[in-house]
MIVEX-74417 format. One record per residue (C-alpha): residue number from 1; residue in one letter; x, y, z. Coordinates in nm, 4 decimals. Each point is the difference from the previous one (the first is absolute). Last residue first. Layout:
N
REC  num  residuo        c1        c2        c3
REC  NUM        a         X         Y         Z
...
END
This chain:
442
REC  num  residuo        c1        c2        c3
REC  442        t    7.0942    3.2201  -13.2850
REC  441        f   -0.1215    0.3410   -0.1110
REC  440        q   -0.0360    0.0198   -0.3770
REC  439        k    0.1965    0.0693   -0.3148
REC  438        g   -0.0869    0.0536   -0.3663
REC  437        a    0.0836    0.3695    0.0098
REC  436        r   -0.3673    0.0867   -0.0215
REC  435        s   -0.0638   -0.2337    0.2939
REC  434        l    0.2774    0.1659    0.2010
REC  433        f   -0.1599    0.3410   -0.0561
REC  432        s   -0.3413   -0.1313    0.1055
REC  431        e    0.1401   -0.1660    0.3126
REC  430        i    0.1722    0.3241    0.0979
REC  429        t   -0.3261    0.1920   -0.0408
REC  428        m   -0.2001   -0.2666    0.1852
REC  427        f    0.2484    0.0072    0.2890
REC  426        i   -0.0127    0.3791    0.0262
REC  425        a   -0.3801    0.0011   -0.0151
REC  424        l   -0.0200   -0.2646    0.2746
REC  423        l    0.2420    0.1977    0.2157
REC  422        g   -0.2179    0.3105   -0.0357
REC  421        y   -0.3269   -0.1920    0.0422
REC  420        e    0.0914   -0.1487    0.3357
REC  419        v    0.2167    0.2875    0.1254
REC  418        g   -0.2648    0.2578   -0.0875
REC  417        l   -0.2747   -0.2020    0.1684
REC  416        a    0.2131   -0.0372    0.3121
REC  415        w    0.0614    0.3748    0.0045
REC  414        w   -0.3677    0.0732   -0.0693
REC  413        n   -0.1203   -0.1961    0.3015
REC  412        e   -0.3649   -0.0656   -0.0761
REC  411        q   -0.2600   -0.0006    0.2748
REC  410        p   -0.1524   -0.2361    0.2549
REC  409        p   -0.2028    0.1716    0.2769
REC  408        s    0.2009   -0.0380    0.2111
REC  407        y    0.3359   -0.0513   -0.1694
REC  406        t    0.2067   -0.3188   -0.0026
REC  405        y   -0.2303   -0.1500   -0.2633
REC  404        h    0.1392    0.1993   -0.2936
REC  403        i    0.3498   -0.1281    0.0830
REC  402        y   -0.1281   -0.3124   -0.1770
REC  401        s    0.0748    0.1704   -0.3325
REC  400        l    0.3706   -0.0755    0.0474
REC  399        f   -0.0981   -0.3582   -0.0832
REC  398        i   -0.0135    0.1149   -0.3609
REC  397        l    0.3787    0.0086   -0.0335
REC  396        v    0.0543   -0.3758    0.0170
REC  395        s   -0.2743   -0.1034   -0.2421
REC  394        w    0.1052    0.2938   -0.2184
REC  393        v    0.3387   -0.1637   -0.0565
REC  392        i   -0.1658   -0.3235   -0.1089
REC  391        p   -0.2455    0.1925   -0.2191
REC  390        f    0.2971    0.1853   -0.1582
REC  389        k    0.1634   -0.3226   -0.1163
REC  388        r   -0.0707    0.0016   -0.3726
REC  387        t    0.1536   -0.2714   -0.2209
REC  386        t   -0.3362   -0.1698   -0.0386
REC  385        f   -0.1784   -0.3211    0.1074
REC  384        l    0.0895    0.0468    0.3680
REC  383        s   -0.1417    0.3529   -0.0270
REC  382        l   -0.3479   -0.1497   -0.0370
REC  381        v    0.0143   -0.1419    0.3547
REC  380        i    0.1045    0.3312    0.1548
REC  379        l   -0.2454    0.2060   -0.2031
REC  378        m   -0.2916   -0.2200    0.1056
REC  377        t    0.0911    0.0255    0.3675
REC  376        l    0.0593    0.3759    0.0023
REC  375        y   -0.3495    0.0742    0.1349
REC  374        w    0.1149   -0.1688    0.3229
REC  373        p    0.1873    0.3164    0.1007
REC  372        h   -0.3098    0.2260   -0.0170
REC  371        v   -0.0094    0.2473   -0.2871
REC  370        i   -0.3129    0.2164    0.0158
REC  369        t   -0.0791    0.2980   -0.2268
REC  368        a    0.1240   -0.1922   -0.3038
REC  367        f    0.1978    0.1550   -0.2882
REC  366        f    0.3331   -0.1705    0.0793
REC  365        l   -0.1908   -0.3178    0.0895
REC  364        y   -0.1817   -0.0272   -0.3341
REC  363        v    0.3161    0.0943   -0.1893
REC  362        a    0.1834   -0.2841    0.1764
REC  361        g   -0.2757   -0.2501   -0.0838
REC  360        a    0.0141    0.0951   -0.3685
REC  359        l    0.3800   -0.0242    0.0063
REC  358        l   -0.0154   -0.3484    0.1543
REC  357        w   -0.2690   -0.1185   -0.2413
REC  356        q    0.2141    0.1103   -0.2929
REC  355        d    0.3043   -0.1762    0.1486
REC  354        p   -0.2017   -0.3140    0.0699
REC  353        l   -0.1269   -0.0078   -0.3630
REC  352        d    0.3312   -0.0040   -0.1851
REC  351        e    0.0541   -0.3780    0.0405
REC  350        w   -0.3519   -0.0617   -0.1315
REC  349        r    0.1224    0.1193   -0.3369
REC  348        r   -0.2708    0.1483   -0.2228
REC  347        s    0.1643    0.3421   -0.0024
REC  346        n   -0.1707    0.2830   -0.1847
REC  345        d   -0.0989    0.2036    0.3052
REC  344        w   -0.1413    0.3316   -0.1175
REC  343        l   -0.3502   -0.0847    0.1223
REC  342        a    0.1305   -0.1407    0.3306
REC  341        t    0.1951    0.3201    0.0661
REC  340        l   -0.3016    0.2100   -0.0943
REC  339        l   -0.2360   -0.1965    0.2269
REC  338        i    0.2423   -0.0049    0.2942
REC  337        y    0.0851    0.3687   -0.0266
REC  336        l   -0.3672    0.0926   -0.0373
REC  335        t   -0.0921   -0.1980    0.3119
REC  334        t    0.2788    0.1591    0.2044
REC  333        c   -0.1013    0.3488   -0.1168
REC  332        l   -0.3610   -0.0770    0.0959
REC  331        a    0.1125   -0.1044    0.3486
REC  330        l    0.1965    0.3261    0.0199
REC  329        t   -0.3136    0.1959   -0.0860
REC  328        p   -0.2105   -0.2036    0.2459
REC  327        g    0.2390    0.0893    0.2861
REC  326        i    0.0532    0.3651   -0.1014
REC  325        a   -0.3677    0.0983    0.0016
REC  324        d   -0.1196   -0.1391    0.3343
REC  323        i    0.3528    0.0507    0.1357
REC  322        q   -0.0325    0.3757   -0.0384
REC  321        n    0.1379    0.1053    0.3387
REC  320        y   -0.0518    0.3722    0.0563
REC  319        g    0.1654    0.3376   -0.0625
REC  318        t   -0.0663    0.0196   -0.3724
REC  317        s    0.3388    0.0455   -0.1712
REC  316        e    0.2348   -0.1130    0.2772
REC  315        f   -0.2388   -0.2862    0.0737
REC  314        a    0.0004   -0.1103   -0.3638
REC  313        i    0.3813   -0.0075   -0.0120
REC  312        w    0.0132   -0.1902    0.3306
REC  311        r   -0.2598   -0.2531   -0.1161
REC  310        a    0.1900   -0.0596   -0.3255
REC  309        i    0.3202   -0.0678    0.1940
REC  308        y   -0.1868   -0.2235    0.2451
REC  307        y   -0.1558   -0.1928   -0.2898
REC  306        i    0.3393   -0.0587   -0.1625
REC  305        g    0.1114   -0.2136    0.2941
REC  304        a   -0.2497   -0.1230    0.2577
REC  303        n    0.0864   -0.1333    0.3465
REC  302        f   -0.3648    0.0095    0.1127
REC  301        e   -0.3132    0.1854   -0.1080
REC  300        f   -0.3636   -0.1158    0.0048
REC  299        q   -0.2828    0.2305   -0.1109
REC  298        q   -0.0558    0.0243   -0.3770
REC  297        f    0.1847   -0.2846   -0.1741
REC  296        y   -0.0085   -0.2813    0.2523
REC  295        l   -0.3334    0.1204    0.1378
REC  294        n   -0.1475   -0.0388   -0.3469
REC  293        l    0.0442   -0.3763    0.0195
REC  292        s   -0.2090   -0.0183    0.3182
REC  291        n   -0.2798    0.2033   -0.1596
REC  290        g    0.0093   -0.2254   -0.3041
REC  289        f   -0.0547   -0.3017    0.2248
REC  288        h   -0.2921    0.1751    0.1709
REC  287        a   -0.1516    0.0980   -0.3352
REC  286        i    0.0335   -0.3592   -0.1237
REC  285        v   -0.1751   -0.1140    0.3191
REC  284        e   -0.2942    0.2312   -0.0621
REC  283        s   -0.0192   -0.0902   -0.3697
REC  282        s   -0.0292   -0.3679    0.0888
REC  281        g    0.2046   -0.3207   -0.0325
REC  280        v    0.3465    0.1037    0.1106
REC  279        l    0.0971   -0.2816    0.2362
REC  278        p   -0.1875   -0.2955   -0.1517
REC  277        l    0.0694    0.1366   -0.3518
REC  276        f    0.3730    0.0568    0.0491
REC  275        l    0.1222   -0.3570   -0.0524
REC  274        l   -0.2453   -0.0898   -0.2760
REC  273        a    0.0669    0.3267   -0.1853
REC  272        l    0.3738   -0.0497    0.0418
REC  271        l   -0.0319   -0.3509   -0.1440
REC  270        g   -0.1881    0.1276   -0.3036
REC  269        g    0.2519    0.2780   -0.0583
REC  268        m    0.2926   -0.2427    0.0214
REC  267        l   -0.1681   -0.2457   -0.2377
REC  266        g   -0.0794    0.2657   -0.2581
REC  265        f    0.3311    0.1789    0.0501
REC  264        f    0.2046   -0.3115   -0.0733
REC  263        r   -0.2094   -0.1561   -0.2773
REC  262        a   -0.0733    0.3283   -0.1777
REC  261        n    0.3647    0.1021    0.0312
REC  260        e    0.1097   -0.3406   -0.1333
REC  259        k   -0.2289    0.0355   -0.3019
REC  258        l    0.1282    0.3501   -0.0757
REC  257        t    0.3564   -0.1185    0.0451
REC  256        l    0.1745    0.0550    0.3310
REC  255        r    0.3189    0.1943    0.0670
REC  254        h   -0.1364    0.3294   -0.1269
REC  253        l   -0.2911   -0.0010    0.2484
REC  252        l    0.1932   -0.1214    0.3033
REC  251        f    0.1404    0.3403    0.0939
REC  250        p   -0.3542    0.1343    0.0502
REC  249        l   -0.0494   -0.2417    0.2954
REC  248        l    0.2590    0.1402    0.2388
REC  247        f   -0.2122    0.2742    0.1578
REC  246        l   -0.2630   -0.2568    0.1001
REC  245        p    0.2780   -0.1689    0.2012
REC  244        l   -0.0641    0.2558    0.2817
REC  243        l   -0.3473   -0.1211    0.0996
REC  242        k    0.1173   -0.2204    0.2876
REC  241        t   -0.1256   -0.3553    0.0607
REC  240        a   -0.2623   -0.0018   -0.2764
REC  239        i    0.2637    0.1360   -0.2373
REC  238        s    0.2320   -0.2920    0.0798
REC  237        l   -0.2837   -0.2537   -0.0237
REC  236        a   -0.0982    0.1342   -0.3429
REC  235        m    0.3653   -0.0173   -0.1089
REC  234        a    0.0238   -0.3638    0.1128
REC  233        t   -0.3119   -0.0968   -0.1943
REC  232        a    0.1114    0.1868   -0.3119
REC  231        a    0.3433   -0.1632    0.0123
REC  230        t   -0.1516   -0.3462    0.0406
REC  229        y   -0.2230    0.0601   -0.3017
REC  228        h    0.2870    0.1503   -0.1990
REC  227        k    0.2492   -0.2812    0.0425
REC  226        g    0.2462    0.1299   -0.2625
REC  225        a    0.3054   -0.0785    0.2147
REC  224        q    0.0882    0.3696    0.0339
REC  223        l   -0.3582    0.0715    0.0978
REC  222        s    0.0040   -0.2811    0.2579
REC  221        q    0.3126    0.1355    0.1704
REC  220        l   -0.1469    0.3500    0.0028
REC  219        s   -0.3265   -0.1257    0.1515
REC  218        w    0.1803   -0.1947    0.2712
REC  217        l    0.2102    0.3071    0.0710
REC  216        l   -0.3142    0.2119    0.0391
REC  215        f   -0.1702   -0.2622    0.2200
REC  214        f    0.2973   -0.0028    0.2375
REC  213        v    0.0276    0.3791   -0.0161
REC  212        m   -0.3588    0.0465    0.1188
REC  211        l    0.0530   -0.2433    0.2868
REC  210        g    0.3096    0.1914    0.1105
REC  209        e   -0.1768    0.3351   -0.0468
REC  208        f   -0.2415   -0.1215    0.2674
REC  207        h    0.1554    0.1841    0.2903
REC  206        l    0.0183   -0.1914    0.3271
REC  205        n    0.2408    0.2024    0.2151
REC  204        g    0.2632   -0.2640    0.0657
REC  203        t   -0.0515   -0.2089   -0.3120
REC  202        l   -0.0427    0.2714   -0.2610
REC  201        e    0.1581    0.3001    0.1701
REC  200        l    0.2844   -0.1574    0.1945
REC  199        i    0.1135   -0.2620   -0.2502
REC  198        i   -0.0452    0.2107   -0.3140
REC  197        l    0.1606    0.3068    0.1578
REC  196        p    0.2950   -0.2071    0.1258
REC  195        n    0.0788   -0.1493   -0.3430
REC  194        l    0.1230   -0.3508    0.0789
REC  193        a   -0.2023   -0.2095   -0.2457
REC  192        y   -0.0436    0.2772   -0.2555
REC  191        w    0.3637    0.0749   -0.0796
REC  190        v    0.0754   -0.3667    0.0759
REC  189        t   -0.2033   -0.1041   -0.3048
REC  188        r    0.2741    0.1684   -0.2002
REC  187        q    0.1790   -0.3325    0.0439
REC  186        a   -0.2044   -0.1377   -0.2911
REC  185        p    0.2136    0.1903   -0.2503
REC  184        f   -0.1628    0.2401   -0.2481
REC  183        g   -0.0965   -0.0430   -0.3668
REC  182        f   -0.3779    0.0071    0.0275
REC  181        r   -0.0265   -0.3793   -0.0063
REC  180        p    0.2793   -0.0123    0.2588
REC  179        l   -0.2151    0.2153    0.2367
REC  178        m   -0.3197   -0.2040   -0.0324
REC  177        v    0.0921   -0.3260    0.1737
REC  176        p    0.2041    0.1668    0.2753
REC  175        l   -0.2868    0.2495    0.0571
REC  174        l   -0.2927   -0.2421    0.0096
REC  173        r    0.0950   -0.1889    0.3152
REC  172        l    0.0754    0.3132    0.2037
REC  171        v   -0.3256    0.1525   -0.1223
REC  170        g   -0.1950   -0.3076    0.1073
REC  169        y    0.1652    0.0062    0.3416
REC  168        e   -0.1084    0.3632    0.0279
REC  167        a   -0.3582   -0.1032   -0.0775
REC  166        a    0.0169   -0.2689    0.2707
REC  165        i    0.1426    0.2607    0.2379
REC  164        l   -0.2997    0.2204   -0.0801
REC  163        f   -0.2532   -0.2734    0.0763
REC  162        l    0.1860   -0.0865    0.3214
REC  161        r   -0.0100    0.3682    0.0978
REC  160        m   -0.3777   -0.0040   -0.0134
REC  159        l   -0.0001   -0.2917    0.2423
REC  158        v    0.2307    0.1854    0.2387
REC  157        t   -0.2089    0.3185   -0.0164
REC  156        p   -0.3234   -0.1949    0.0505
REC  155        a    0.1534   -0.1437    0.3217
REC  154        w    0.1259    0.3356    0.1314
REC  153        d   -0.3121    0.2116   -0.0314
REC  152        g   -0.2579   -0.1475    0.2382
REC  151        s   -0.3533   -0.1146   -0.0713
REC  150        s   -0.1896   -0.2202   -0.2451
REC  149        f    0.3051   -0.2086   -0.0851
REC  148        p   -0.0305   -0.2995   -0.2362
REC  147        l   -0.1405    0.2104   -0.2892
REC  146        c    0.2126    0.3088    0.0607
REC  145        s    0.2875   -0.1073   -0.2255
REC  144        l   -0.2388   -0.1356   -0.2648
REC  143        w   -0.1924    0.3270   -0.0091
REC  142        f    0.3112    0.2192   -0.0237
REC  141        v    0.1391   -0.2307   -0.2709
REC  140        a   -0.3234    0.0357   -0.1982
REC  139        q    0.0160    0.3785    0.0439
REC  138        a    0.3463    0.0019   -0.1581
REC  137        v   -0.1387   -0.1922   -0.2960
REC  136        p   -0.3017    0.2345   -0.0138
REC  135        p    0.1643    0.3448   -0.0123
REC  134        y    0.0961    0.2113    0.3061
REC  133        i   -0.0946    0.3677    0.0189
REC  132        t   -0.2364   -0.0062    0.2969
REC  131        f   -0.2291    0.2951    0.0634
REC  130        n    0.1388    0.2798    0.2142
REC  129        t   -0.0846    0.1172    0.3535
REC  128        g    0.1984   -0.2696    0.1791
REC  127        s    0.3122    0.0594   -0.2033
REC  126        n    0.2986   -0.0590    0.2292
REC  125        l   -0.1766   -0.2705    0.1988
REC  124        k    0.1115   -0.0926    0.3533
REC  123        a   -0.2846    0.1846    0.1728
REC  122        f   -0.2502   -0.1915   -0.2143
REC  121        l    0.1241   -0.3299    0.1470
REC  120        t   -0.0889    0.1172    0.3502
REC  119        w   -0.3151    0.1714   -0.1244
REC  118        d   -0.1435   -0.3306   -0.1112
REC  117        l   -0.0018   -0.2596   -0.2737
REC  116        g    0.1485   -0.3088    0.1697
REC  115        q   -0.3389   -0.1521    0.0729
REC  114        a   -0.2707    0.1799   -0.1904
REC  113        s   -0.2004    0.3156    0.0557
REC  112        q   -0.2224    0.2324   -0.1944
REC  111        g   -0.0938    0.3264    0.1693
REC  110        s    0.0272    0.2103   -0.3146
REC  109        e    0.2835    0.1902    0.1681
REC  108        l    0.2210   -0.3099   -0.0104
REC  107        w   -0.0513   -0.0725   -0.3684
REC  106        q    0.0227    0.3664   -0.0990
REC  105        l    0.3322    0.0310    0.1833
REC  104        p    0.1380   -0.3096   -0.1736
REC  103        t   -0.0990    0.1479   -0.3371
REC  102        y   -0.2976   -0.1800   -0.1409
REC  101        l   -0.1090   -0.1713   -0.3220
REC  100        l    0.3491   -0.0669   -0.1330
REC   99        p    0.0714   -0.2656    0.2635
REC   98        n   -0.2896   -0.2099   -0.1434
REC   97        v   -0.1785   -0.1604    0.2949
REC   96        g   -0.0525   -0.3776    0.0271
REC   95        q    0.1058    0.0065    0.3648
REC   94        l    0.3220   -0.1808   -0.0911
REC   93        l    0.0546    0.2712   -0.2621
REC   92        l   -0.0137    0.2612    0.2749
REC   91        r    0.2594   -0.2028    0.1895
REC   90        g    0.2367    0.0023   -0.2954
REC   89        d   -0.0432    0.3746   -0.0548
REC   88        w    0.0858    0.0736    0.3644
REC   87        i    0.2934   -0.2413   -0.0053
REC   86        f    0.1448    0.1670   -0.3085
REC   85        r   -0.0629    0.3395    0.1615
REC   84        y    0.1997   -0.1196    0.3003
REC   83        v    0.2787   -0.1169   -0.2283
REC   82        d    0.0507    0.3541   -0.1301
REC   81        n    0.1686    0.0946    0.3287
REC   80        s    0.3465    0.0443   -0.1475
REC   79        l    0.3610    0.0029    0.1202
REC   78        a   -0.0167   -0.2446    0.2919
REC   77        p   -0.2227   -0.2768   -0.1335
REC   76        v   -0.0373   -0.2496    0.2894
REC   75        s    0.2506   -0.2833   -0.0307
REC   74        f   -0.0819   -0.3709   -0.0052
REC   73        l    0.1137   -0.0792   -0.3545
REC   72        l    0.2957    0.2422   -0.0049
REC   71        v    0.2616   -0.2771    0.0261
REC   70        l   -0.1801   -0.1715   -0.2882
REC   69        r    0.0894    0.2916   -0.2272
REC   68        l    0.3631   -0.0181    0.1106
REC   67        i   -0.0003   -0.3739   -0.0730
REC   66        l   -0.1260    0.0626   -0.3556
REC   65        g    0.2819    0.2474   -0.0618
REC   64        l    0.2517   -0.2479    0.1414
REC   63        q   -0.1241   -0.2596   -0.2473
REC   62        r    0.0604    0.2460   -0.2837
REC   61        y    0.3429    0.0797    0.1425
REC   60        f    0.0920   -0.3692    0.0057
REC   59        r   -0.1289   -0.0377   -0.3553
REC   58        w    0.2400    0.2745   -0.1107
REC   57        d    0.2926   -0.2227    0.1021
REC   56        a    0.1799   -0.1349   -0.3084
REC   55        e   -0.1172    0.2382   -0.2699
REC   54        d    0.1058    0.2994    0.2015
REC   53        a   -0.1206    0.2037    0.2954
REC   52        w    0.2802    0.1964    0.1654
REC   51        y   -0.0955    0.3415   -0.1378
REC   50        c   -0.3709   -0.0537    0.0666
REC   49        a    0.0881   -0.1193    0.3522
REC   48        l    0.2134    0.3090    0.0622
REC   47        a   -0.2766    0.2304   -0.1196
REC   46        y   -0.2443   -0.1747    0.2352
REC   45        l    0.2502    0.0318    0.2839
REC   44        a    0.0108    0.3760   -0.0587
REC   43        a   -0.3800    0.0205   -0.0290
REC   42        f   -0.0453   -0.1850    0.3306
REC   41        f    0.2478    0.2328    0.1710
REC   40        g   -0.1873    0.3017   -0.1373
REC   39        y   -0.3314   -0.1516    0.1102
REC   38        l    0.1335   -0.0323    0.3529
REC   37        i    0.1150    0.3626   -0.0002
REC   36        i   -0.3185    0.1262   -0.1698
REC   35        l   -0.2343   -0.1751    0.2415
REC   34        q    0.1878    0.0867    0.3193
REC   33        a    0.0118    0.3677   -0.0954
REC   32        f   -0.3629   -0.0069   -0.1178
REC   31        q   -0.1557   -0.1399    0.3155
REC   30        e   -0.3554    0.1021   -0.1017
REC   29        r   -0.0055   -0.2844   -0.2527
REC   28        p    0.0096   -0.2599    0.2761
REC   27        t    0.3191   -0.2065    0.0253
REC   26        f   -0.0026   -0.3070    0.2272
REC   25        y   -0.1662   -0.2880   -0.1855
REC   24        g    0.0660    0.0430   -0.3711
REC   23        l    0.3064    0.2235    0.0100
REC   22        a    0.1818   -0.1818    0.2806
REC   21        i   -0.1062   -0.3433   -0.1248
REC   20        t    0.1072    0.0808   -0.3564
REC   19        l    0.3292    0.1430    0.1248
REC   18        a    0.0766   -0.3178    0.1973
REC   17        v   -0.0909   -0.2219   -0.2967
REC   16        l    0.2181    0.2153   -0.2261
REC   15        a    0.2976   -0.0237    0.2368
REC   14        a   -0.0319   -0.3770    0.0398
REC   13        a   -0.0255   -0.0508   -0.3780
REC   12        l    0.3048    0.2183   -0.0646
REC   11        l    0.2017   -0.1859    0.2631
REC   10        g   -0.0975   -0.3366   -0.1465
REC    9        h    0.0779    0.1086   -0.3563
REC    8        r    0.3365    0.1370    0.1128
REC    7        l    0.0785   -0.3312    0.1683
REC    6        s   -0.0559   -0.1918   -0.3233
REC    5        p   -0.2618   -0.1892   -0.2012
REC    4        f   -0.2356    0.0033    0.3044
REC    3        l   -0.2095   -0.3028    0.1033
REC    2        h    0.2820   -0.2344   -0.0928
REC    1        m   -0.0686   -0.3197   -0.1980
END
């Protein structure tokens, strides 16, 4: 049996491995020209692989996707420094300290000390004056990854990455089983397996959307199979990894009977209470967690879409940035859209659910004040169960946002932002017209 089905498969694999090494090990985010050129080549080969993948060889591409993730195992995150906050939280937990009790700066200024929790690690944090935002399942992985290593950054990073690669392996196993049940071919797994954003951001830069998506897919599979207890457990774990799936819950109401809703939401709510209680067990800690959440709607800005338009209009009218009002207002608009859409949803078909979840997630991101590249993970995986491809296109365009880090201090490049959202809007418009005509991009 040959390692590669054909010469073209071997050449493609060699090129993608080389690009993964170059991007994962030798391309810091400040080197935007190098980053965007290499990423462009990766995206072009990704498109070629998706075009080539068929019923006979899609498994080869899935295996290649797993290999590319393993190639990044020993890398240091090049596009994000979030991992250092993960390590900080994990080491606090090792000391028996709730990460939500103190900001890193408060911990150090209080005079407390512990091995591996010092000013050296603090200097690498991007949010040393803010309370942590990470839910309990993510915190458990931080703790486990730091458990064998009381100092140093690299070893906990590698161990943490093994957890995320395991989650990615789970996704790559679930997709070919689930896709045919939703009316799509198993070879669509390649769209996720080789997506450069997914590989670089989840495995390379250690973002926990991959773990969240694994639990979300497991829940969706179980819901379709009528295994409500398993589905509730998986959904609770997904929410306790990243809070985003909370927005998806209203769409389940019409698909479950009254008894099934009570069973599903009762068990899920109970499990969430058990998971969050050790972390958020007092009014002080709840206030700290709420404070961290508010930052995402009232202070932080990055690569936003509709929010920047609203901010510009408000600034022209008042003369100052009104993020503290616009951010929560747009979040409320997102919530109302989701609730009203779910209320008017009359479909009980599980096959229609991914498309509704996808649109809800897209509205959330279009109205958000922060849209980092890895935020697209859920949209990308849900798009595999629909005829929509705009998340795949966006996963290529959104890397233009990394030009932000070439400035000192970092700032938005409005030309790059215009190109990203302008091309995305054009593609979505064309895709919508084709859909109405009963056609789609192939």
